C-alpha positions, 0 to 999 in steps of 0.5 A: 543801970546802963544807958540802954537799960534806961532807954528800955525802961522809958520805952516800956512805960509807953509800949512794953511789948515793943520794949521787950522785943528791942531788949531781946534783939540787944541781948541776942547781939546778932550781927546785922546790917545796922552798924555804928561808925565812929568819925574822927570828930567823936560822932557816932553815926548809924549805917545800913548796909544794902546791896554792897553800899553803906547808907549813912543815916546822919551826917558824918561831919556835923549830925547836930547841925544837919538835924537842925536843918532837917527840922527847919524844913517843917513848919511848927504850928499848934495842934499839928500831927507829925507823922515821921517815917524813920527814927535813926539816932533820934536827933532829927526827932528831938529837933522837931519836938523842940519846935513843938508845943504841948498841943502837937503829937508825933507818931514815928514809924521805924521800918527796921527794928534793927535800927531802933535796937542799935539806937537804943544801945548806942544813944541816950533816948530816954527823953524821947521815949518819955515825952507824952507827945511821942509814940514810936512803933516799928512796921513789924507791929503794923496793927498797933501803928494803924490803931495809933494813927486812927486814934490821933486823926479826927476830922478837925485835924485833917488839915493839920497833918505833916509827913516827915521822911528822914533822909535815905529812908524813902530809898531804903524802905520805899514800900513801907514808906508808901504803906505808912503814908497811905495809912494816914491818908486813908484815915483822913478819907474815913474821917471825911466820910464819917463827918458826912454820915454824922451830920447827915443822920445826927439825931437819927443815930442817937434815937436808933441807939436808944431803941437798940440798947433796949432791944438787945436785952431780949434779943440775941448776940453774934457771939452766940452765932460765932460759937455755933458756927465754929462747932460746924467747922466754919474755917472749912466752909465758904461764906457768900456776901450778896451786895446790891451792885448792878452786876448782881442781876447777871448771876443771882440765880446761881446762888440757889445752888449754894444754899446749904453749902455756903453761909449766905449773907445778904445786905439789906439793899439786895434783899428784894432781889434775893427774895425775888429769886426764892433764895433764903439767906442765912443772915440779913445785914442792916446798918444804915440809920435811914435804910429805905422802907422799900428795901424790906417791903417784900419780906412779908411774913418770911422768917429771916435772921437779922444782924444789926448794929446800934445805928440800924434803922429800927423800922425793919427790926420792929416789923420783921426782926423776930430774931436779931443778932447784935454785933457792935459796941456802943459806949463803955458804960453800957458795953461793960454791963453787957460784958459782965452779964455775958461773962466775956467781951462782946464782939468788936466788929469795926465799922467800915462805912458800908453794910457790905464791909460790915458783912465782911467783918462779920464773916471774919469774926465768925471765922470764915476763911473763904469769902465769896463776893457777888454784887460787889461792883464798887462802880457804876457798871454799865452806867447803873448804880444798883441792882434792878431789885431796888430800882427807883428806891434811890431815885432816878438812876442817872440823877443819882449818879450825877450827884456823886463825886465821880472818879475812875477805877480799873474794872475786872476786865481791865477797862476804866469804870466810873465810880464815886469817891465813897465807893473808891474808899470802900474798894481800898478798904477791901484791898487793905483787909485782904492784904493784911490777912493774905496768909489765912484768907481767900477772897473770891470776887464772883461779881462778874463786873465792877471794879477790880479789887486787888488781892481777890481771885476773879472768877465766875460764880458758877465755877466758884460754887462748883469749886468751893461749895462741896459740903452740905450743912444746915446752918438755918435750923441750928441758928434759928433755935438759938435763944435770947442771949440773956435770961430773965434775971439778966434782962431785969438787971440790964433794964435797971442799968438802962434806967440809970441813963436818966440819973446820968443825964441829970448829973451831967446837966448839973456839970454843964451848968457849972461849966458854963457859969465858970466860963462866962464869969472868966470872959466877963472878968478876964481883963480885970484879973492878973496872971495868977488869978487867970491861971487859977480860974483856968485850972478850975475850968480844966477840972470841971471840963475833965468831969464832963469829958469823962462822964458816961453821958458825954457819949450820948450827948455828943451824938446829938451835938456832933455838928457843933463839936466838928465846928468848934474844933475846926475853928479852934484849930484853924485860928492859931492866935485865939486868945483865952476869952475867944476860946472860952466863948467857943467852949460856951457855945459847945456846952450850950449845944449840949444843954439844947440837946438834953430835951431831944434825948429826953424825948427819944428816951421817953419814946423808947422806955416810957412808951413800952 
């Protein structure tokens, strides 16, 4: 087997699709801008031709020493995540890895697949590709890269992130370099928002999830709605997403003209304004675990179709949700049961942090390629936080704004507007989503105010409706007639599946008790044990910990103990010289927080399943 073939085999063990792409490039053997230059001292250096100039991706004289110097720029600490832009010949990456320990992770973005192909052909890279700490990808496979970044950054590690840009790469590929760093930064911002969300709602989220787990059995699924809309030619129809920004009051009356000509989503906070104007939405989206009751107090006996997630406040669903369409995933234990009954995978609508983003995600999931935004200010337009339809629901307007972390953004008219940190993140989310799908997605910002969302077409709602809403189609009646997604036999099986939660809880509690006992025993006896005895105990604890980490019930209990999980990981990551007894003490704290959460779960479970 040739050297490059061994490289490909090693790369395929981790990322077969990338390996196949690189192998194809090598076998095609096309001339390209990436070449190898052999120097007088026997070194082989990668070069890139650009604008009549030859760029060397390592030193022509002593690449090994220069790679060492480069690696020495970066501090090596436990748990650090290294995001490296560029791969080159792999030498600098190898030097960085030599400084790392098993707790580190290295994510590499190679912006030019021709460079990776040439490196695979010319250098021995098998060790790098097989290293469990390393993930390499090209910028051509951006979604895969974004998914990996999302998987390795969590709140506990946001202060343990290091960017490494290989020499010449930021000059040769500045836009991709910026995109790579922004991807990491945006994930960090998302984790900050998520921490606040989970700590703010904590037990409420888990109690809501139990209600919806039970409710979905007799309700509907967005998968059904998707299939019906696709029969109607959804890709040729516009969707309107009505959000609750202050500019909504300017043009909400125009929406009436779009009824039956566009699929109308309304987020829960804008529902009062929509009802006031006599507009019938096709779908009401609600996701906030504590959505205020006043959002819904004018619903009365009107029949709406609702879209809900497992986190949504159950109260409006109980009162008004006669026909609810669910759309997200919960935990693999439950999702697999639903998939089995559905005969296909349930919708994977990724959370984005706001209900407007989730409505946008649903519109894309259904297949709409023209999306019209109104009330999507993402700023305090005119010094107001929301539409007048919910005045007072969130307290005094000025007081509400004064409590936000204020930043500035450009408005649609070019003026500077005040917004908050959270809404600025949502603005960036929309911009990224539009950029990623620019070839098949048209987003019109008909808000007529608020922040400029790059990538949108900015125009008035009136001209947008005249331009886009030409075809009449009756969504409402067709979707109203959709039956529950599961038949009686399926519902019976799913109720039996839900009942397994009690058994899972009991089994999990036994694993916890055993783990706490083992850790406390090691803490007490640690200084009287030799190295081999300590190693043996740690191996036993690791096996027990694996039982806990892989147990189906861990997802539930984590919802109750999210605060403790954040604190534990932060303390371990922050203190580099923590000894084994200290680590065990922290772990005992977490296991005991899980134990303390079990009675809360039992109470919430009983309220849903035994109070029926």
